[in-house]
N, C-alpha and C positions, 0 to 999 in steps of 0.2 A: 239461894240454890233451894229448888223443889227437893225435899228430903223424903225417906220412906214413910215417916208417920204424918207427913202432910197428905200423901198418897192415900196411906191406910184411912185417914181420918175421913177423906171423901168418897168414901166405898161403903157398901152396905155390913153394918157389923156382923151379920151373921159370915161375911166372905171371910173377915182378917185371919180367922187362925189359920185357914189353908192357903192362904195367900202366897204365890211364887211369885217373886221378884227379880228382873233380871236388869242390869245396867248395858245398854249397847254402847261402846264409845270408837269413836274412830277420829279424824282428824279432817278440818277445814282447809278447802283452797287457801293456799296462801300460808299454812302451817299455824293458824290460829287453835290454840287447845282450849277457848272456852266451852261450857257448857251452852246450849242455847237457853237453858233457863236463866243464866247469869247476863244478858245482853237485853236490850229494850227491842230488838227485832225489826229497828228500823231501816238497818244497813244505811247508815249514815244520815237518814231522815230526821226530824226534829224529835229529839227523846221524850217521849211522855208515855203516861203508862197505859200499858195494855189493855186493851179492853176482852171480856168475857165471852166464850162463845161455846156454848155444849153442843156437839154432834153426837147424834146417837144413830147407830146402824144396825140394822134388824138382821143377822145372818140366816135367820128361820124365815124370812118373807121376803119369798123373789119376787121380781115383778115381770118375769118372764125373761127370754135371752137378752143379755146384752148385745145390742147389734153395732157391730166394729163401723159405723158410719164414718170414721173420720179416714179412710185407708183410701181416699181418693184424691189426688193433686191435678196440676195441669198448668200450663204457660201459652203464652202467643208464640213463642218462638222455638218452634220444633225441635231446629237443628242444635241447640245447645245441648240435646241429649248425650251425642255421641262427641262431645268437645270433652278435654280432660277433666274439667271439674262438674260437668253435668256427669259424666258416667260415675264420677264420685258420689255424687248427691243421689243420683238413681240407686246405687247400692247400698246407700243408707235408708231410703226410704221402703227399698227391699224386704231391708230386715225389720221391718218397724214389728213385725206380727206376724203368726203362722195364715192367718186370712190372706190373701193376695191383695196387693197394693195395685191399681189401677191409676194410668197417667191420660188425660186429655190435653190435647195441643191443636189450637190453631194454624191454619196456613199450611196443612199437610197436601193439598194439593196444587197450592201455588207453583207459577212459572218462576224459573230464575237457577241460579247457580248453587244453592245452599248455603252464600255467605249471609249470616243472622243480622240484625239491626232492631234498634227497639220495636217491638210490636211487628214483628216480621218475621217470616220464614218461607222458604220455599224447597221444592224437591225436586223441580223440573221432569215431573212425571209424564206431562204430555204435552204434545207438540203435533202439528200438521206438515206433512213434507210439501212439496212443490206440488204435487198434484193433489194436495187437500187429503190425504190419508192420514188417518191419526197411528202416531207412533208413541209406542211407552217406553218408560225407563225408569225401573224399580228401585234404581241404586241408592239414592238416597233415602228412599222411604223406607227400604229394606236396612239402612244404616241405621234409622231412628229406632224402627223397632226391634229390631237386634241388640240394641243396648238398652231398651227396657227388658226385654224378656232374659237377657244375659244375666240379668241383676233381680232376678224374682219380682217384676213390674210387669203387669198386661198390658195394652192399651184398651182405652176409651176411646174407639177411633171415631173423629171428627169426622164426617165428609166435606171437606171445603179446603179452599176456596175455588173460585173458581180458576182453571188455568187459561192464560191469556190469549191463546188460539181458539178456545170455546165462549170467550167473554162476548155478550152482545156489543160489551164498548169496551174494547180492549186498551183503548189511551185515554189518559196516562194510566201506567199498570201498577208498579211498584211506588209506595209515598215514601216521604223523606221526613215523617213527623220525629220530633224531638221533645222532651220533658217542655214544656210552657206554651209549646203550640196548639192551636186550638185544633180539638180532638178530631173535629169532621175531616180534617185534613187525610184522616188514614184511610177514607173511603174511596176508594179508585177503581180501575177496572175490575179487579178480582171480587168485588161486592157485587157484581150485575148476573144476571140470570144467563144461561148458556144460549147460543143460539141455534141448536139443535138438542131437543132432548133426547132423542135418541144415542147420540153423541155422549152426551153426559151419563146416559145408565149403561153404555159400551164400558165406558172409563171404569164407573163404579164397579161393574159385574168383573171386569179383568182383574182389578185389583182385589178383590176379594179372592177370586179363583187363585190369583198367585199366592194371598196369604196362605191358603189352604194348603196348597202344594210347598211352601216353603217351611209354614209351622205344623201342620197337620190338621185334621179336619178337627180332633177333640180340641186341640189348642185354641184355634179360632172361634170354635164353638163357645169358647169362657170370657172373650170378648164382649164390649157393649158398643154398638154403632149408633151414631145420630148424626142428622144432617145437618149443619152449618152451624151459627152462631147465632143468638140473641137477632132473629128475622124480625121480630117487630119495633127494630131501631134501626140505625145506618148501616149496620152489617147486610142488610138486604135491600138494595137499591131497586125495589120491584113492589108490586101490590101482592100481600097477602097470599090471595088465591095463585099466584105464581109460585110463592114459595109451598105451598100444599103440591103444587104439581112436581117441583123440583125434589120434594121429600118423597112423595109416592114413588116417583121415576128410580131414587136411591134405592128406597127399602126395597123394592121389586127386585133390583138387580142384586143387591145383596144376597136376598134370600133365593134365589135362583142360583147362586154358584154355591149357596150354605143354606139351606132350608131351615138348619135349627140354630141359626143367628139369630143373638139376642137385639133388636133394633128399637130404637123408641125416640124419644124428644118432645118437643122442639128446642128446649134450652134457651128459653127465651129471658129475656133482660127483665129482671122482676119476676111479680109474681104471674105477668102476662096478660091479665085481665080479660078481654075482649078477645084477643089474640088469641090468647090459650083456649077459652071457651070453644071459639070456633074451628079452631085445630084439633080438638078432642071429638067434637061434633063432626068434622069430615072423617077422622079415621075410625070414629065408631058405626056412624052412619051414611058418611057419603060414599058418592062415585069415585073410585080409585082411578086417577087419573091416568096411570099406566097399564092398568089391566080391565078398565071397565067395571069390576065387581065392587059391590058393597064392603067399604071400609079398606082402613090399610092396617097392616099388625104393629101393633104397639105393645111391646116386652117392658118397656117401662117410660115414664112419665117425667117431664126435666126442665128447672124452670130456676132462675138465680136470684140471690138474695144478698144485697150488700148493706153495710152498715154506713153511718153519716158522722166522720171526726170533724171538728171544728176545732179553731184558734181561738180560744176564748182567755183574754187578760193573760195572754204570757204563756199559755200553756195549752195542752191539747184536749179535747173533751172527747169523749168517743160516744158514739151513737147506736149504742146496743139494742137501742127499742127499735131504731127502723129497721135494723136486718131481722128481728124476731117478728115484728108485723108482716112483714114480708112474706115470710115462710109460713106466719097462720094463714095469710089469705091464699096462698098458693096451695096449703092445706085444705082450706075449704072449699077452693074451685074444685080440687080433684076428689073430694070426699063428696061432692054434690052428685058425683057420677054413679050409679049403683054398681055400673059394669066394671068399675076401675076399684071397687073396692079392695082387692088382694093386690093390685098392679104395682109393682116398686116404683119409688119415688126418689130421684134423684135431684139433689139441689146442685147442680152441674157449675155454677160458682156461688161460693157461701164465704165472704171475708168481711172483713171490718170497713172496707170502703171498693169503689169501682175499679181502679187501674194501677196494677203492679207496676208499670212503668214510669208514671207520675211522681213528680216531687213537689214540695211545699212544706209550710209551717205546720200545716192542720195533719199529714202523713209522718211527724216526726217521732211517733208511736213504733215505728217498724222495726227498728234494732235492737229494743230491750224487752224489759219485762211486763211492761204494757201489752205487747203483741200477744204475749204467752199466757198471760193472766185471761185477757179478753177471749183466747182461744178456749183454754180450760171451761170457763163459765157459759161462752154461748155454744159449744157443742152440747152440752148437759140440759141445756134449754131446748135445744133442737128435738133431742130425745124426750122431753116431756110434751112438747106441742105435738109432736108423732102419736104419743101417747091418749093425750087428749082427743084429739082428732080422729083417734083409729085408723091411722093410716100406714099403710106399710113404707117406711123410711128405709130405703136402702143404703143411702151413701149422701155426705155432704163434703163436696169436690172444693178443697182449698186451692185458690188459685194462684200459687207461689211456688217459683222453683229457684232459680240461680241466674243471674247475665252474668256473661264472660266479657270480660275487659274492661269492665266497670273498677271504679276506684273500691278499695275496701270500706264496709260498710255505707256505701251513697245514699240508702235513704231509702232505695226501692223495697217494694212489698217482695221479699224472699225467704227462703230457708236458711240458705247460707250464702256467702260471700267471699268469692274466690278461693273456695274449698275448705271455709271456716263455717260452723254451723252455729246459726243464730238461736237463741234462746227459744224461739217458737218451736222449732225441731223437737226440742228435747220434751215437750208437753205431747207429741205427737208420739215420740218413743213411750213415754207413760202410758198413753192410751192402747198403744200396742203392747203392753204387759197385762192389760184386763181382757178379761175372757170369762165364758161360762154364763151364769145367771147375773142379771141387775138384782141389788138388793136395796130395799127400801131403807130411805135414809130421813132422820128430822134434824135440822140445823136449825137453832133459834137465831142464827146470826146470817140465814138466808135472806135474800129481798124474794118477797112473793113474786110468783108469774107473771100474774095481773099488772102488779105494779111494774114490773120491768117492761112489759109489754105497753104499759101506759106512759112511762115517764122516766123509763132506764134505771142507771144507778147512779142518782144522783145527790141523795140525801145521807143514809148510812151504806156502810161499803157492802158488799154481798161476800159472804163467807160463806161456804157450803161444800156440798161432797157429793161424788158420785162412787158408786161402792158395787162390785162384782165377786161370786166367789164362785169358783170352779173345783169340785173335788175340796182338797186340803189345801186350797191356795184362797186367799182373801184379800182382795186390793181395793184401797179406799185414797179417792183421789180426792184432794182438798187445794181451795182455792181461796184469795184473797184478792177481790177484784173492787174498783169503783172506776167510773167514767174519766174522772179527772185525774189528768197525769199531776197529781201534787204530793208531797209528804203527808202521812199520816201513823198514827200508831200501829201497833202490831196487834194481831189478835191471839189472844192466850186459851188454846182450843182445849178442849178436853173431851177427847174422844173415847165414845164407849160402845164397845161391840156386844151384843147381847144374842141371843138364841142359840150359843155354840154347845157342843156337847157337853155335858156336865163333868166328864173326864176330861175334857181338853187340857194338855199341858200348854205353858209357855212356850208359843210358837218361834221361830225365828223371823226377825222383822228386818228388813230392808227398807232404809229410807231414801227414798229419791227426790231431789229438790232444785227448784229453778228459781233463783232468787239475784241479787248484787252479788253473792259471794260463792254461788254453785250453778254451774251449766250454764255459765253467762259470758262467751267469749269476746263480747262488745264491753262489758264491764272490763275486761282486764287490758283491752286494746286501748281502751280510753287512760288506763293505769299507766300503761307504759308511753303516754303519748301520742296516741292514733298515728303510729305509722302507715304509711302507705307504700313503702318498701320493707317489710321486716324480713331481717335474714334469718338464716336457717332455725336458729335456736328461738327467736321470738315466733317465728313462722309455728314451730312444735308446741310450744307454750300455748298459744291462741288454738293450735287444733286440739288438744288436751282441753283447753277450759271449753270448747264447743260442745264436748260431748254429754250425756248424761251422767251425773255426778250423785254421789249417796253423800247424806248427811247424817252422819252417826252419833253424834249427839242428842238423840231425842229421847231423851227421858228415862223414867223408872215404870216397869211393863210390870202390871198385874193382872193374873187369869186365876178366876176359880169359879165355881159354880154356874159355868156357862157363860160369864162375862168377863171380857176383858178391857181393862182401863188403860187408857194412853195421854199424857200431855205432850204438847209441843208449841211452840210459839210460829206462827205463821204471820211473817211483816207482810206488809201491804205489796203489791202486786206479784206475792209470791206463789208459787204452785208447790204442791207436796204430793208426792204417792206414796204409802205406804204400803209394802207386800209382807202380809202376815203368811206363813208358810210352814205348814206342820209336816211336811215332807211325806213319807209314805206310812204316817202312822194309821191312818185309815183307808188310804188309796189302794183300792185292789182292782181297778180295773179304771178304763178311760174315761173320762167326764162323760155324762150322757148328753152334753152337747157337743160333743167330737163329732165332724163332719166326716161323713165317709162315700165313697164313690159306688160301692159294693151292694148289690142287691140280693147276694146269693145266700141260701140258707144256712142257719146257724147251727151248729152241733155242739157237744162238751167240750170238742176242740179246737172250736173257734169257727171263723167264717171263710168260705170257700175263696181261696187266692185265685184272680184272675190269671189268665194268661194272654200277654204277656205282664209281669207283674207292675213295670214301668217303663216308661221311655222318656226319654230328655224332651221339654218342648221346647228347645232351642236349637241344638245341632244335633239332635236324634242320634246322639252317639255315646250312650252310658253303657260303662264299662268298669270292670273291679271294683265291687261295692263290698263297703265295710258298714256294717250296720250296729248302731250303739244306743243306749238308750238316754235319751235328754232328761235328766232330773230335773232340769232348770223348767224344760216346756211341759215336761210331763206328756213327751212324745216319742216314738223312735224314728231316730235319723239314719239317713242314708248317706254315707260320702261316697263319690263316686267320680272315677276318670270321667273326662268329657272328651269326646273327640271328634271334630268338625264335620260330620257326614255329609250335611244338606249342603256345605258350601263349594260351589262348583269351581273346578278349573283350578286347584290347588294340585302342584307338579308332585309326585313321587308320594313319600309319605308325610308329606308338611300336615297332610289333615288331621294327623294324630298328634301334631304338636299346636302348640301357641293357644291352649286354653287352661283355664283355673277348675278347680277343683266344684264339682255341683253338689247341690245338698238339695234331698228330697225328704219329706217328712211323712210320718203316719200318728194318726191319733188314736187308731182302732186295732191297734195289735199288729200291724204290719199287713193287712190287707189291701189299702188304697193308701196311694201316695201322693202326694201333691208337692209340685216344685218350688223350692224357696228361693233360690238363688246360687251365688257361689260363695265358697268360704274365704273371708277377708284374710289374706295371706300376703303380706310381704316381705320379701326376700333382698337380702344385699344386692347391690349393682350387680356384682361377679357371676351370679347367676343366673343373669338375663333382664333382669329388671321386669319392665312390662310384658318383654318379649319371653319370659321364661313357661317353661312347659311342665306343669303339674300333673303328675301321675300317680295311680296308685297309693291311696292316702290308708293309713294305719291308724285306728284311733285307739287310745286306751286311757282309762282314768286311773290316775294313782291314788294311794292310801290317803293324802289329804286334799282330796277332793280335785287338783289340777287333773286337766285332759292334757295327754301327749298324742300329738300326730307325728310320725315318721313318714315323711313323703318323699319321694322318687322326683328329684328336678334335672331337667335337660337344660341347658342354659341360651335356651333360644329357640326357634322355628325354622326345620331343617328337610330337606326334601331327600335325605336317607338317613340309615342307622348309626352311622360311624361318627358318634362323639360321645363327649363324657356325661355320665348321668351320676348322680352322689344320690344318697339319703340324707334328707336336713331332718331336724330334729325342731317341732315347733310346741310351743306351749298356748294353754287357752284358759280362761276360767268360766265360759261360756259355748263353749264348742262352736262359734261363731267368728269370732276374732283371735287369730292368731298371731304368737310374737317369735321371730326368730330366735331361736338357742343356738344351736351349733350343726356342723356338717360333722357326721359322723366317720371316723378312721376307719373303713372297713377293707376288706381283701383287696380291692382294687378301685380304680377311677371309672367304672363301670358296673356299679351295682343298682338294683332295682328290688321293689317288690316286698317290702318289709311288712312281717307279721311278728308281734309280739304275744308274749303269753307269761303271765306271773305264774310261778313255780311255787311248789308246797312250802319250802323256806324261805318265801318271801322275796325272794331276787326275781329279777325277770330275762327272759331268754327271745332273742330275737332270730328268726329265719330268713334270709334275702336269697335273692339270685344273683350269683357273680359270673356274667357275663364274660368276663376275661377267661374263665374255667369253664368252658364249653356250659355255659349257662348251669352250672350245677347250683345246687342249694348250699349256701353256708350257713354259719350261725354266730351269733355273738351273745356276750352274758352282761348284766348289769346289777348292781345291788340297789339301784333306786331310780331309775329310768333317765338317769342325766349322766354318767358317765357308762363308756361300752369297752368291752373289751375283745377283740374277735379272737374265735375259738376254731375256725378253719372250718373245713369240709362236713357237712351232715350227709346230703345224698348226694351220688355222683352218679347211679348208675343208668340215667336218661336225663337227656338234657329238658328243661322244664323251668316253668316262672310262676310267679304268683303263689308261692306257698302260703296254706292257710293250715293251722294247727289248732286242736280244741284237744281238751280232757272230758273225756265221757264215758262211763262205765268202767272206771278204774283203769283207762289204760291213755296213752297220749297216741292221737291220729295226725297223719300230716296228709294235706292233699296238695296236689301241685298240678297245673296246667301244663299238658305235654304236646297240645296241638291236635291230639287224638283222644279228645275226652280228658278225664281228669285221673292220674294216676294217685294211689292210697296208700299209705304207708301205716304201720302201727310200732308203736313202742312201750317197753314199760317203764324206761326211766327218761324219755325225749334225747335219749344221746344215739343211741343204736336202732336204725330203723330197717322191717322187714317190709319188703312191698308185696301186696296181694296181686295175684292174677286178673288181668284185665283191667280195665280202663272204667269209671265212672262217666255217664253220658258221653259214651263215645257213640252210640247207637242214637238217630236222631230221635225226636218224638214225634207226636202226632198234634198236639198243642198249637196255637196261634204262635208264632215265631219262635217256635221250639225245634223246628225240623232238621236242626242241623246240630252239630257237637257242641258241649258246652265249654265256658272257658271262664279262666280267673275268678277262682270264687273267694266268697266269704261266708264266713257261720255262724249264725245265734245259738248257743244252747239255752230253752228257757224248760226250767224244769227238768225233765230227762228228756226233752225231745231238741234234737237239733235240726235246725233248719239250713239248708243250704243255698246262697243264694249266688246267683254266675251268671255270666250274659252270654248272648248270643248273636251271630252274623245273619239275619234270616234268610239275607238274598243269597247266599253263599251255598247255592246248592242247585243240583239239576244242571243244564246245559251251560247255565250263566254262572256256575260256580266261579270262576277264575276270573271274570271280567273285573273291571275296576272301575264303579261307579256310585252312585248315592243309595243304590237298594245293597252293593256288595258292603258299603263301607257303613250303613246305619246299624245301629246295636240295640239291643233289649236285654231287660233284666229280666231274669225268671227267677221262680223260688222251687225247692222241692225238700221232702222231707228224707232226713237220713236214717237207713235200719243198721242193724247187726246181725248176721247170721254166721255162725262157725266161725267166730273172731275175725270176720271180713265186714267192711260198711256196704250198704247197700243202699240203694234208691231208685226207684221207678217214676220218671218223668210224667208218664203218661197216667198216674193214678192224681185222682183229686186230692188237694193239699188243703187240708182245712189248717189254717193259721192262727193262733193268737199267743203272739209273744206278749210275756206279762212284764209289767213294770217289774225292775231291776230289785225294789225291796220286797214285792211278793213272789219271788221265784222259790222255791223248794230248795 
């Protein structure tokens, strides 16, 4: 076992007297309690002595912003997106990190009824009637994109392939390809040009217009649009010039519907060679087939890069060199055009090989840690190549999703199997935890880039790292990779982080690991006998094993004089992420790399908040906001009720039912907000299962750091209001994944809208709406947030809902939604309440989406400044106020700063709001 004196002996003698040492302990999956230093680290492989690797990270030498290139995914089969396991996986992709995840799918315009098959999908979007007139049907396309956006994933909208009624060669249309069949069998009627380019353009134009109407102009402008797939091989059954014509018509159609749309291409197979050069020449200087003008808009350039694994002497040998050489050649082509110097590049498919649905011995790397270690090593080298060639690499898209109705771990290239996550998905979760600036790294175990380009990783293994720093959070991703899928000794890694502040204390260290014992459902599945029909208990065990797990037996840690020392053993094919977190010791403001959508002026009080502050991009029905500081992400998060405002033909009030809690994030102190997805909440079946309605989230953090949500739940989707509702208690360690704890025993079976506040004596008080008592406000008390005692009525002078209570300027204030603005009360003891005359936000404002009464608020007190977040129904005014349509149902979130005058709360919604919500530890 490594001891303290061993670590000390390896450090600078000058630093020993002040060395701070911490021992981080935990439990291995399966219950092993061995320290990592006590084992050989080979995970059952041949026990040989580990070899030493020294990794040095310079925290004071940033290499520029770390680009999150890993946030792009795709698949041949688009219809899997709205199926149960597809939605489950989309939700997990949407949670990878704050920057949005994008998804690219083939077959979006194919004719058919949506029944999926391998390398096939369809939406039936276009047909022609008996008179030859176009008929559009967006139902399945909407279902696909709705599934993406509901889980925080944005479309990388591939315009393809050809509908049957438009194809110049419609028969045969749908292929019947299966693994083992010749690949060329897939190229049927969908791969041919249109018989009428004007109808092709009309289809694309109407599709774009429909998306803008359904999802909003701002949302659709954040997508990427590209035409077809790999037109330089069999996916395009015509001449290159015909493809350029197809592309011109498609791009023009998109831009006519949405001039600010981001369009590009051509997503060629490989680097594209002459085909790509001809395409770029055409886009930059050629005559546009659709408009007759010179050139075609090109907001990004895309090509594909694949590795070439082989089956050699009974084992898989990966071909990382092939993939990296293709990437380098693609970068060279783009860099040869001065006009494209700053144009983003997307490696539109970037994988270890070329066919996700194929099977074979050379593809046996896919289920286990070979795939995950390859991913860690290759993505970092993509960044290195982009830096070398000075190109703007935006993304590298992983062509892997999931396959419905296939055996467990069937050998397809996928991120999950039957809802069970594979090890490779956890590497993307690791990437998602990294942000800020990329740091300089030196590893004496790294294979040089030029060697890897020339011959791959065939001699010694590649043991290296990617590091980033974002404020007080420093991340180091380490991997141990070799092309040959064979046993080998572990790497004994000595990690040194230099260039820290000289007074930096020992940080908190989280060590995440993917290997044979951690974050590896495949290994657990094999140990359980490879069941193809796992029961509920085994399935739950596999599901847990598939998540990203911590490895807490990582060493003795020393930090002194600006240098941190750490040792760990890294088994062959293992990937580790070390997150060093100094909390809010020095973080007084968001990261300088934080993205903001606001360009308003900055004052001492902050930046000007826009009007509206936020609209939900999926259903456009955001309401009931609760804003809380997320210490894990160093962001402000907004939890909100979402209502299906933009879904047509929903009877009665069913549009306010049937959705989960939405989450938006702000990295700039509350000015700009971006959609993250839905809160991951699972409730017992008695609350309605997947049909449960989630309303009015209240989120607080307990003294031990556990997060608590008190959620209003309706057991289903209903067209009227006459149904039970309960407040349930959930807990979380990360604010994203919530576990059910209990249903609260309160005054009746019709209770909603919890608000929770900690009292000076350390106990907690909840206020809520008891609908059985004329919608009066009741309250309950708890010593620990876990057990609650109902105390009866708090306020009953007028019906109301959505109570929010704050402590400010030595008084308690309660604000409730009384449907004619917000009633305000004050109290000295949080028991006896006095209502002030008039209502806040009763008089409509003048700002965008603010010309109606304000509703259901939440409050954040930052320093001595209370900010009230509320929602509006902008369409409920004028002669259309009492209509029931999309404009009356949609809702927007707004913010206003509260004031106090003569013992009364005040606010002026028409005054500009300069907002700067401080990180919690930096508040006064």
